Residue frames as qw, qx, qy, qz and C-alpha x, y, z in Angstrom:
[[0.225, 0.924, -0.270, -0.152, -33.23, 8.22, 9.43],
 [0.898, 0.307, -0.237, 0.207, -30.31, 6.78, 7.68],
 [0.684, -0.620, 0.125, 0.363, -27.03, 6.36, 9.49],
 [0.445, 0.860, -0.223, 0.108, -24.23, 8.53, 7.95],
 [0.914, -0.087, -0.054, 0.393, -20.91, 6.76, 8.15],
 [0.114, -0.941, 0.246, 0.204, -17.86, 8.86, 9.05],
 [0.709, -0.227, 0.566, 0.354, -15.60, 6.29, 7.40],
 [0.540, 0.816, -0.069, -0.193, -14.13, 7.91, 4.22],
 [0.886, 0.103, 0.150, 0.427, -11.43, 6.30, 2.23],
 [0.141, -0.885, 0.085, 0.435, -8.90, 9.21, 2.67],
 [0.427, -0.265, 0.638, 0.583, -6.44, 7.83, 0.17],
 [0.334, 0.521, 0.703, 0.349, -9.22, 7.70, -2.49],
 [0.024, 0.941, 0.294, -0.167, -10.48, 11.10, -1.56],
 [0.274, -0.727, 0.313, 0.546, -6.95, 12.54, -2.04],
 [0.388, 0.044, 0.730, 0.561, -6.58, 10.80, -5.40],
 [0.198, 0.766, 0.587, 0.173, -9.96, 12.29, -6.57],
 [0.125, -0.939, -0.067, 0.314, -8.89, 15.76, -5.17],
 [0.393, -0.397, 0.511, 0.653, -5.78, 15.50, -7.34],
 [0.293, 0.337, 0.744, 0.497, -8.02, 15.27, -10.22],
 [0.021, -0.751, -0.560, -0.350, -10.83, 17.62, -9.53],
 [0.066, 0.507, -0.275, 0.814, -9.31, 19.88, -6.79],
 [0.261, -0.105, -0.831, 0.479, -9.92, 19.63, -3.17],
 [0.311, 0.170, 0.247, -0.902, -12.77, 22.12, -3.07],
 [0.650, 0.149, -0.385, -0.638, -14.69, 19.76, -5.39],
 [0.557, -0.066, -0.826, 0.054, -14.49, 16.77, -3.11],
 [0.435, -0.493, 0.180, -0.732, -17.00, 17.00, -0.34],
 [0.461, 0.034, -0.865, 0.196, -16.67, 14.71, 2.68],
 [0.238, -0.123, 0.505, -0.820, -18.84, 16.27, 5.46],
 [0.185, 0.251, 0.933, -0.177, -21.82, 14.17, 6.64],
 [0.324, 0.601, 0.425, -0.595, -24.45, 16.72, 6.01],
 [0.315, 0.585, -0.442, -0.603, -23.44, 17.26, 2.30],
 [0.088, 0.130, -0.957, -0.243, -23.21, 13.54, 1.68],
 [0.216, 0.327, 0.832, -0.392, -26.55, 13.04, 3.20],
 [0.365, 0.637, 0.094, -0.673, -28.20, 15.83, 1.09],
 [0.321, 0.475, -0.631, -0.522, -26.63, 14.41, -2.17],
 [0.018, -0.031, 0.998, 0.044, -27.90, 10.88, -1.38],
 [0.194, 0.523, 0.795, -0.237, -31.55, 11.69, -1.54],
 [0.028, 0.443, 0.416, 0.794, -34.17, 13.81, -3.21],
 [0.395, -0.514, 0.009, -0.761, -37.22, 14.95, -1.30],
 [0.863, -0.414, -0.018, -0.289, -37.76, 11.90, 0.84],
 [0.029, 0.565, -0.806, 0.175, -35.00, 10.21, 2.98],
 [0.857, -0.067, -0.469, -0.202, -35.54, 6.45, 2.99],
 [0.662, -0.671, 0.293, -0.163, -34.77, 4.88, 6.36],
 [0.872, -0.172, 0.376, 0.262, -32.50, 2.28, 4.69],
 [0.488, 0.867, -0.102, 0.022, -30.93, 4.74, 2.19],
 [0.823, -0.054, 0.038, 0.564, -27.27, 4.27, 1.29],
 [0.086, -0.963, 0.034, 0.254, -25.37, 7.40, 2.06],
 [0.681, 0.660, -0.192, 0.253, -22.54, 8.51, -0.30],
 [0.790, -0.311, -0.091, 0.520, -19.02, 8.20, 0.86],
 [0.312, -0.288, 0.160, 0.891, -17.99, 11.24, -1.03],
 [0.425, 0.822, 0.348, -0.148, -19.57, 13.93, -3.16],
 [0.512, -0.218, 0.382, 0.738, -17.46, 14.84, -6.11],
 [0.392, 0.840, 0.254, -0.276, -18.09, 17.84, -8.38],
 [0.581, -0.009, 0.436, 0.688, -15.90, 17.53, -11.55],
 [0.151, 0.739, 0.069, -0.653, -15.74, 20.63, -13.71],
 [0.324, 0.574, -0.518, -0.545, -14.91, 19.17, -17.02],
 [0.933, 0.172, -0.165, -0.268, -15.46, 16.06, -19.16],
 [0.540, 0.436, -0.666, 0.272, -11.82, 15.14, -18.63],
 [0.209, -0.371, 0.663, -0.616, -12.27, 15.29, -14.80],
 [0.837, -0.030, 0.243, -0.488, -15.39, 13.08, -14.99],
 [0.852, 0.354, -0.383, -0.045, -13.50, 10.52, -17.27],
 [0.359, 0.461, -0.703, 0.405, -10.49, 10.44, -15.00],
 [0.410, -0.280, 0.550, -0.671, -12.60, 10.14, -11.79],
 [0.894, 0.087, 0.002, -0.439, -14.75, 7.46, -13.25],
 [0.727, 0.400, -0.545, 0.119, -11.64, 5.44, -14.26],
 [0.040, 0.422, -0.723, 0.546, -10.09, 5.90, -10.86],
 [0.682, -0.165, 0.432, -0.566, -13.31, 4.60, -9.04],
 [0.914, 0.233, -0.204, -0.261, -13.65, 1.73, -11.52],
 [0.552, 0.480, -0.619, 0.287, -9.96, 0.75, -10.91],
 [0.066, -0.276, 0.734, -0.617, -10.61, 0.69, -7.16],
 [0.237, -0.278, -0.931, -0.017, -13.79, -1.27, -7.36],
 [0.074, 0.326, 0.485, -0.808, -15.99, 1.57, -6.21],
 [0.207, 0.624, 0.741, 0.139, -19.59, 2.22, -7.20],
 [0.053, -0.073, 0.084, 0.992, -20.51, 5.61, -8.89],
 [0.155, 0.676, 0.717, -0.061, -23.95, 7.06, -8.72],
 [0.202, 0.253, 0.233, 0.917, -24.27, 10.10, -10.95],
 [0.050, -0.768, -0.571, 0.287, -26.41, 12.93, -9.76],
 [0.278, 0.145, 0.256, 0.914, -26.99, 16.18, -11.74],
 [0.140, -0.742, -0.639, -0.149, -30.17, 17.41, -10.28],
 [0.291, -0.945, -0.147, 0.006, -28.79, 20.27, -8.27],
 [0.459, 0.624, -0.362, 0.519, -25.55, 22.43, -8.22],
 [0.372, -0.649, 0.371, -0.550, -25.99, 22.56, -4.42],
 [0.961, -0.189, 0.085, -0.185, -25.94, 18.65, -3.93]]
């Protein structure tokens, strides 16, 4: 089972929350683990630091820019509204 880190960049999370709203930035370990896989959990899987649910194209654009400016990797996922 992959190890889920509890180390979340709180400053970055707060900056993203200012864009998408705090309710759309998910930091708990279970949600991050769920959003990091499909049906199978790979033992060496990389677990998401944050799950972000932007509600508009503008929020997506601003979030992507923020992540890029901070040297962070973005992995888009649109398979489920619950992930």
